[in-house]
Chimera marker file (.cmm) of the C-alpha trace (Angstrom):
<marker_set name="trace">
<marker id="1" x="-63.599" y="17.588" z="-13.204" r="1" g="1" b="0" radius="0.5"/>
<marker id="2" x="-67.272" y="16.834" z="-13.779" r="1" g="1" b="0" radius="0.5"/>
<marker id="3" x="-68.810" y="19.718" z="-15.661" r="1" g="1" b="0" radius="0.5"/>
<marker id="4" x="-72.041" y="20.757" z="-13.952" r="1" g="1" b="0" radius="0.5"/>
<marker id="5" x="-75.143" y="21.909" z="-15.729" r="1" g="1" b="0" radius="0.5"/>
<marker id="6" x="-74.742" y="25.659" z="-15.715" r="1" g="1" b="0" radius="0.5"/>
<marker id="7" x="-77.721" y="27.722" z="-16.746" r="1" g="1" b="0" radius="0.5"/>
<marker id="8" x="-78.830" y="31.311" z="-16.566" r="1" g="1" b="0" radius="0.5"/>
<marker id="9" x="-76.636" y="34.365" z="-16.458" r="1" g="1" b="0" radius="0.5"/>
<marker id="10" x="-72.950" y="33.544" z="-15.978" r="1" g="1" b="0" radius="0.5"/>
<marker id="11" x="-71.063" y="36.792" z="-15.553" r="1" g="1" b="0" radius="0.5"/>
<marker id="12" x="-67.542" y="37.305" z="-16.856" r="1" g="1" b="0" radius="0.5"/>
<marker id="13" x="-66.116" y="39.108" z="-13.849" r="1" g="1" b="0" radius="0.5"/>
<marker id="14" x="-63.629" y="41.951" z="-13.855" r="1" g="1" b="0" radius="0.5"/>
<marker id="15" x="-60.327" y="41.696" z="-11.997" r="1" g="1" b="0" radius="0.5"/>
<marker id="16" x="-59.733" y="44.787" z="-9.862" r="1" g="1" b="0" radius="0.5"/>
<marker id="17" x="-56.200" y="45.902" z="-9.065" r="1" g="1" b="0" radius="0.5"/>
<marker id="18" x="-55.030" y="48.340" z="-6.393" r="1" g="1" b="0" radius="0.5"/>
<marker id="19" x="-52.826" y="51.403" z="-6.882" r="1" g="1" b="0" radius="0.5"/>
<marker id="20" x="-49.700" y="49.227" z="-6.523" r="1" g="1" b="0" radius="0.5"/>
<marker id="21" x="-50.822" y="46.905" z="-9.339" r="1" g="1" b="0" radius="0.5"/>
<marker id="22" x="-51.772" y="43.986" z="-7.072" r="1" g="1" b="0" radius="0.5"/>
<marker id="23" x="-55.047" y="42.060" z="-7.213" r="1" g="1" b="0" radius="0.5"/>
<marker id="24" x="-57.465" y="43.961" z="-4.956" r="1" g="1" b="0" radius="0.5"/>
<marker id="25" x="-59.027" y="41.156" z="-2.900" r="1" g="1" b="0" radius="0.5"/>
<marker id="26" x="-61.395" y="43.457" z="-1.042" r="1" g="1" b="0" radius="0.5"/>
<marker id="27" x="-62.752" y="45.008" z="-4.249" r="1" g="1" b="0" radius="0.5"/>
<marker id="28" x="-63.064" y="41.566" z="-5.848" r="1" g="1" b="0" radius="0.5"/>
<marker id="29" x="-65.079" y="40.297" z="-2.877" r="1" g="1" b="0" radius="0.5"/>
<marker id="30" x="-67.347" y="43.355" z="-2.970" r="1" g="1" b="0" radius="0.5"/>
<marker id="31" x="-67.871" y="43.020" z="-6.728" r="1" g="1" b="0" radius="0.5"/>
<marker id="32" x="-68.695" y="39.316" z="-6.368" r="1" g="1" b="0" radius="0.5"/>
<marker id="33" x="-71.276" y="40.098" z="-3.687" r="1" g="1" b="0" radius="0.5"/>
<marker id="34" x="-72.717" y="42.878" z="-5.856" r="1" g="1" b="0" radius="0.5"/>
<marker id="35" x="-73.154" y="40.458" z="-8.780" r="1" g="1" b="0" radius="0.5"/>
<marker id="36" x="-74.716" y="37.762" z="-6.611" r="1" g="1" b="0" radius="0.5"/>
<marker id="37" x="-77.111" y="40.237" z="-4.982" r="1" g="1" b="0" radius="0.5"/>
<marker id="38" x="-78.321" y="41.165" z="-8.458" r="1" g="1" b="0" radius="0.5"/>
<marker id="39" x="-79.080" y="37.614" z="-9.499" r="1" g="1" b="0" radius="0.5"/>
<marker id="40" x="-76.025" y="36.254" z="-11.296" r="1" g="1" b="0" radius="0.5"/>
<marker id="41" x="-76.402" y="32.479" z="-11.723" r="1" g="1" b="0" radius="0.5"/>
<marker id="42" x="-72.666" y="31.851" z="-12.091" r="1" g="1" b="0" radius="0.5"/>
<marker id="43" x="-69.276" y="33.550" z="-12.283" r="1" g="1" b="0" radius="0.5"/>
<marker id="44" x="-66.564" y="33.260" z="-14.952" r="1" g="1" b="0" radius="0.5"/>
<marker id="45" x="-63.271" y="34.571" z="-13.595" r="1" g="1" b="0" radius="0.5"/>
<marker id="46" x="-60.028" y="35.313" z="-15.422" r="1" g="1" b="0" radius="0.5"/>
<marker id="47" x="-61.754" y="35.178" z="-18.782" r="1" g="1" b="0" radius="0.5"/>
<marker id="48" x="-62.766" y="37.838" z="-21.289" r="1" g="1" b="0" radius="0.5"/>
<marker id="49" x="-63.458" y="40.771" z="-18.967" r="1" g="1" b="0" radius="0.5"/>
<marker id="50" x="-60.956" y="39.600" z="-16.321" r="1" g="1" b="0" radius="0.5"/>
<marker id="51" x="-58.175" y="39.482" z="-18.915" r="1" g="1" b="0" radius="0.5"/>
<marker id="52" x="-56.579" y="36.389" z="-17.404" r="1" g="1" b="0" radius="0.5"/>
<marker id="53" x="-54.157" y="35.910" z="-20.281" r="1" g="1" b="0" radius="0.5"/>
<marker id="54" x="-52.595" y="39.279" z="-19.397" r="1" g="1" b="0" radius="0.5"/>
<marker id="55" x="-52.024" y="38.315" z="-15.763" r="1" g="1" b="0" radius="0.5"/>
<marker id="56" x="-49.252" y="36.216" z="-14.259" r="1" g="1" b="0" radius="0.5"/>
<marker id="57" x="-49.995" y="32.625" z="-13.292" r="1" g="1" b="0" radius="0.5"/>
<marker id="58" x="-49.851" y="33.488" z="-9.549" r="1" g="1" b="0" radius="0.5"/>
<marker id="59" x="-52.339" y="36.340" z="-10.106" r="1" g="1" b="0" radius="0.5"/>
<marker id="60" x="-54.689" y="34.048" z="-12.010" r="1" g="1" b="0" radius="0.5"/>
<marker id="61" x="-54.502" y="31.456" z="-9.240" r="1" g="1" b="0" radius="0.5"/>
<marker id="62" x="-55.185" y="34.150" z="-6.620" r="1" g="1" b="0" radius="0.5"/>
<marker id="63" x="-58.239" y="35.480" z="-8.477" r="1" g="1" b="0" radius="0.5"/>
<marker id="64" x="-59.620" y="31.965" z="-8.906" r="1" g="1" b="0" radius="0.5"/>
<marker id="65" x="-59.134" y="31.206" z="-5.202" r="1" g="1" b="0" radius="0.5"/>
<marker id="66" x="-60.707" y="34.477" z="-4.105" r="1" g="1" b="0" radius="0.5"/>
<marker id="67" x="-63.693" y="34.039" z="-6.414" r="1" g="1" b="0" radius="0.5"/>
<marker id="68" x="-64.388" y="30.444" z="-5.381" r="1" g="1" b="0" radius="0.5"/>
<marker id="69" x="-64.028" y="31.359" z="-1.711" r="1" g="1" b="0" radius="0.5"/>
<marker id="70" x="-66.349" y="34.377" z="-1.981" r="1" g="1" b="0" radius="0.5"/>
<marker id="71" x="-68.976" y="32.525" z="-4.004" r="1" g="1" b="0" radius="0.5"/>
<marker id="72" x="-68.967" y="29.897" z="-1.241" r="1" g="1" b="0" radius="0.5"/>
<marker id="73" x="-70.956" y="27.379" z="-3.261" r="1" g="1" b="0" radius="0.5"/>
<marker id="74" x="-73.860" y="29.752" z="-3.863" r="1" g="1" b="0" radius="0.5"/>
<marker id="75" x="-73.308" y="29.699" z="-7.633" r="1" g="1" b="0" radius="0.5"/>
<marker id="76" x="-71.020" y="27.786" z="-9.988" r="1" g="1" b="0" radius="0.5"/>
<marker id="77" x="-67.617" y="29.325" z="-10.648" r="1" g="1" b="0" radius="0.5"/>
<marker id="78" x="-65.946" y="28.706" z="-13.996" r="1" g="1" b="0" radius="0.5"/>
<marker id="79" x="-62.233" y="29.512" z="-14.123" r="1" g="1" b="0" radius="0.5"/>
<marker id="80" x="-60.623" y="30.487" z="-17.414" r="1" g="1" b="0" radius="0.5"/>
<marker id="81" x="-57.531" y="28.323" z="-17.683" r="1" g="1" b="0" radius="0.5"/>
<marker id="82" x="-56.582" y="28.926" z="-21.290" r="1" g="1" b="0" radius="0.5"/>
<marker id="83" x="-53.033" y="29.819" z="-22.204" r="1" g="1" b="0" radius="0.5"/>
<marker id="84" x="-50.730" y="29.770" z="-25.198" r="1" g="1" b="0" radius="0.5"/>
<marker id="85" x="-48.560" y="27.509" z="-23.028" r="1" g="1" b="0" radius="0.5"/>
<marker id="86" x="-50.088" y="24.018" z="-22.671" r="1" g="1" b="0" radius="0.5"/>
<marker id="87" x="-48.205" y="23.382" z="-19.423" r="1" g="1" b="0" radius="0.5"/>
<marker id="88" x="-49.665" y="26.552" z="-17.871" r="1" g="1" b="0" radius="0.5"/>
<marker id="89" x="-53.164" y="25.683" z="-19.106" r="1" g="1" b="0" radius="0.5"/>
<marker id="90" x="-52.909" y="22.233" z="-17.538" r="1" g="1" b="0" radius="0.5"/>
<marker id="91" x="-51.567" y="23.709" z="-14.278" r="1" g="1" b="0" radius="0.5"/>
<marker id="92" x="-54.395" y="26.256" z="-14.081" r="1" g="1" b="0" radius="0.5"/>
<marker id="93" x="-56.984" y="23.562" z="-14.829" r="1" g="1" b="0" radius="0.5"/>
<marker id="94" x="-55.596" y="21.332" z="-12.060" r="1" g="1" b="0" radius="0.5"/>
<marker id="95" x="-55.595" y="24.306" z="-9.707" r="1" g="1" b="0" radius="0.5"/>
<marker id="96" x="-59.238" y="25.077" z="-10.521" r="1" g="1" b="0" radius="0.5"/>
<marker id="97" x="-60.181" y="21.514" z="-9.626" r="1" g="1" b="0" radius="0.5"/>
<marker id="98" x="-58.153" y="21.606" z="-6.401" r="1" g="1" b="0" radius="0.5"/>
<marker id="99" x="-59.851" y="24.780" z="-5.150" r="1" g="1" b="0" radius="0.5"/>
<marker id="100" x="-63.345" y="23.501" z="-5.896" r="1" g="1" b="0" radius="0.5"/>
<marker id="101" x="-64.237" y="25.457" z="-9.022" r="1" g="1" b="0" radius="0.5"/>
<marker id="102" x="-67.242" y="24.106" z="-10.903" r="1" g="1" b="0" radius="0.5"/>
<marker id="103" x="-65.435" y="24.029" z="-14.244" r="1" g="1" b="0" radius="0.5"/>
<marker id="104" x="-62.387" y="25.298" z="-16.088" r="1" g="1" b="0" radius="0.5"/>
<link id1="1" id2="2" r="1" g="1" b="0" radius="0.2"/>
<link id1="2" id2="3" r="1" g="1" b="0" radius="0.2"/>
<link id1="3" id2="4" r="1" g="1" b="0" radius="0.2"/>
<link id1="4" id2="5" r="1" g="1" b="0" radius="0.2"/>
<link id1="5" id2="6" r="1" g="1" b="0" radius="0.2"/>
<link id1="6" id2="7" r="1" g="1" b="0" radius="0.2"/>
<link id1="7" id2="8" r="1" g="1" b="0" radius="0.2"/>
<link id1="8" id2="9" r="1" g="1" b="0" radius="0.2"/>
<link id1="9" id2="10" r="1" g="1" b="0" radius="0.2"/>
<link id1="10" id2="11" r="1" g="1" b="0" radius="0.2"/>
<link id1="11" id2="12" r="1" g="1" b="0" radius="0.2"/>
<link id1="12" id2="13" r="1" g="1" b="0" radius="0.2"/>
<link id1="13" id2="14" r="1" g="1" b="0" radius="0.2"/>
<link id1="14" id2="15" r="1" g="1" b="0" radius="0.2"/>
<link id1="15" id2="16" r="1" g="1" b="0" radius="0.2"/>
<link id1="16" id2="17" r="1" g="1" b="0" radius="0.2"/>
<link id1="17" id2="18" r="1" g="1" b="0" radius="0.2"/>
<link id1="18" id2="19" r="1" g="1" b="0" radius="0.2"/>
<link id1="19" id2="20" r="1" g="1" b="0" radius="0.2"/>
<link id1="20" id2="21" r="1" g="1" b="0" radius="0.2"/>
<link id1="21" id2="22" r="1" g="1" b="0" radius="0.2"/>
<link id1="22" id2="23" r="1" g="1" b="0" radius="0.2"/>
<link id1="23" id2="24" r="1" g="1" b="0" radius="0.2"/>
<link id1="24" id2="25" r="1" g="1" b="0" radius="0.2"/>
<link id1="25" id2="26" r="1" g="1" b="0" radius="0.2"/>
<link id1="26" id2="27" r="1" g="1" b="0" radius="0.2"/>
<link id1="27" id2="28" r="1" g="1" b="0" radius="0.2"/>
<link id1="28" id2="29" r="1" g="1" b="0" radius="0.2"/>
<link id1="29" id2="30" r="1" g="1" b="0" radius="0.2"/>
<link id1="30" id2="31" r="1" g="1" b="0" radius="0.2"/>
<link id1="31" id2="32" r="1" g="1" b="0" radius="0.2"/>
<link id1="32" id2="33" r="1" g="1" b="0" radius="0.2"/>
<link id1="33" id2="34" r="1" g="1" b="0" radius="0.2"/>
<link id1="34" id2="35" r="1" g="1" b="0" radius="0.2"/>
<link id1="35" id2="36" r="1" g="1" b="0" radius="0.2"/>
<link id1="36" id2="37" r="1" g="1" b="0" radius="0.2"/>
<link id1="37" id2="38" r="1" g="1" b="0" radius="0.2"/>
<link id1="38" id2="39" r="1" g="1" b="0" radius="0.2"/>
<link id1="39" id2="40" r="1" g="1" b="0" radius="0.2"/>
<link id1="40" id2="41" r="1" g="1" b="0" radius="0.2"/>
<link id1="41" id2="42" r="1" g="1" b="0" radius="0.2"/>
<link id1="42" id2="43" r="1" g="1" b="0" radius="0.2"/>
<link id1="43" id2="44" r="1" g="1" b="0" radius="0.2"/>
<link id1="44" id2="45" r="1" g="1" b="0" radius="0.2"/>
<link id1="45" id2="46" r="1" g="1" b="0" radius="0.2"/>
<link id1="46" id2="47" r="1" g="1" b="0" radius="0.2"/>
<link id1="47" id2="48" r="1" g="1" b="0" radius="0.2"/>
<link id1="48" id2="49" r="1" g="1" b="0" radius="0.2"/>
<link id1="49" id2="50" r="1" g="1" b="0" radius="0.2"/>
<link id1="50" id2="51" r="1" g="1" b="0" radius="0.2"/>
<link id1="51" id2="52" r="1" g="1" b="0" radius="0.2"/>
<link id1="52" id2="53" r="1" g="1" b="0" radius="0.2"/>
<link id1="53" id2="54" r="1" g="1" b="0" radius="0.2"/>
<link id1="54" id2="55" r="1" g="1" b="0" radius="0.2"/>
<link id1="55" id2="56" r="1" g="1" b="0" radius="0.2"/>
<link id1="56" id2="57" r="1" g="1" b="0" radius="0.2"/>
<link id1="57" id2="58" r="1" g="1" b="0" radius="0.2"/>
<link id1="58" id2="59" r="1" g="1" b="0" radius="0.2"/>
<link id1="59" id2="60" r="1" g="1" b="0" radius="0.2"/>
<link id1="60" id2="61" r="1" g="1" b="0" radius="0.2"/>
<link id1="61" id2="62" r="1" g="1" b="0" radius="0.2"/>
<link id1="62" id2="63" r="1" g="1" b="0" radius="0.2"/>
<link id1="63" id2="64" r="1" g="1" b="0" radius="0.2"/>
<link id1="64" id2="65" r="1" g="1" b="0" radius="0.2"/>
<link id1="65" id2="66" r="1" g="1" b="0" radius="0.2"/>
<link id1="66" id2="67" r="1" g="1" b="0" radius="0.2"/>
<link id1="67" id2="68" r="1" g="1" b="0" radius="0.2"/>
<link id1="68" id2="69" r="1" g="1" b="0" radius="0.2"/>
<link id1="69" id2="70" r="1" g="1" b="0" radius="0.2"/>
<link id1="70" id2="71" r="1" g="1" b="0" radius="0.2"/>
<link id1="71" id2="72" r="1" g="1" b="0" radius="0.2"/>
<link id1="72" id2="73" r="1" g="1" b="0" radius="0.2"/>
<link id1="73" id2="74" r="1" g="1" b="0" radius="0.2"/>
<link id1="74" id2="75" r="1" g="1" b="0" radius="0.2"/>
<link id1="75" id2="76" r="1" g="1" b="0" radius="0.2"/>
<link id1="76" id2="77" r="1" g="1" b="0" radius="0.2"/>
<link id1="77" id2="78" r="1" g="1" b="0" radius="0.2"/>
<link id1="78" id2="79" r="1" g="1" b="0" radius="0.2"/>
<link id1="79" id2="80" r="1" g="1" b="0" radius="0.2"/>
<link id1="80" id2="81" r="1" g="1" b="0" radius="0.2"/>
<link id1="81" id2="82" r="1" g="1" b="0" radius="0.2"/>
<link id1="82" id2="83" r="1" g="1" b="0" radius="0.2"/>
<link id1="83" id2="84" r="1" g="1" b="0" radius="0.2"/>
<link id1="84" id2="85" r="1" g="1" b="0" radius="0.2"/>
<link id1="85" id2="86" r="1" g="1" b="0" radius="0.2"/>
<link id1="86" id2="87" r="1" g="1" b="0" radius="0.2"/>
<link id1="87" id2="88" r="1" g="1" b="0" radius="0.2"/>
<link id1="88" id2="89" r="1" g="1" b="0" radius="0.2"/>
<link id1="89" id2="90" r="1" g="1" b="0" radius="0.2"/>
<link id1="90" id2="91" r="1" g="1" b="0" radius="0.2"/>
<link id1="91" id2="92" r="1" g="1" b="0" radius="0.2"/>
<link id1="92" id2="93" r="1" g="1" b="0" radius="0.2"/>
<link id1="93" id2="94" r="1" g="1" b="0" radius="0.2"/>
<link id1="94" id2="95" r="1" g="1" b="0" radius="0.2"/>
<link id1="95" id2="96" r="1" g="1" b="0" radius="0.2"/>
<link id1="96" id2="97" r="1" g="1" b="0" radius="0.2"/>
<link id1="97" id2="98" r="1" g="1" b="0" radius="0.2"/>
<link id1="98" id2="99" r="1" g="1" b="0" radius="0.2"/>
<link id1="99" id2="100" r="1" g="1" b="0" radius="0.2"/>
<link id1="100" id2="101" r="1" g="1" b="0" radius="0.2"/>
<link id1="101" id2="102" r="1" g="1" b="0" radius="0.2"/>
<link id1="102" id2="103" r="1" g="1" b="0" radius="0.2"/>
<link id1="103" id2="104" r="1" g="1" b="0" radius="0.2"/>
</marker_set>
């Protein structure tokens, strides 16, 4: 994965969940649009504010996919792929590359 030059304000996004404890795709899309409308230069999903290390691997993959899809190339998307498990970290990094994230 070639790391792009990322400058400006890169926002650590939140991960919204619905009342059943599932990732709320609609709320995530709306929040992404809200951030972009207010001038965010990039998005950092599943990291600090998104609490990726507290989510399951499938949830982290879903959030990354939703964020990349919603950003639609308008800004870089950095996916947090860190884990205490090296195999999981490698899997999440590969996934970020496959879905077109700017960096992981």
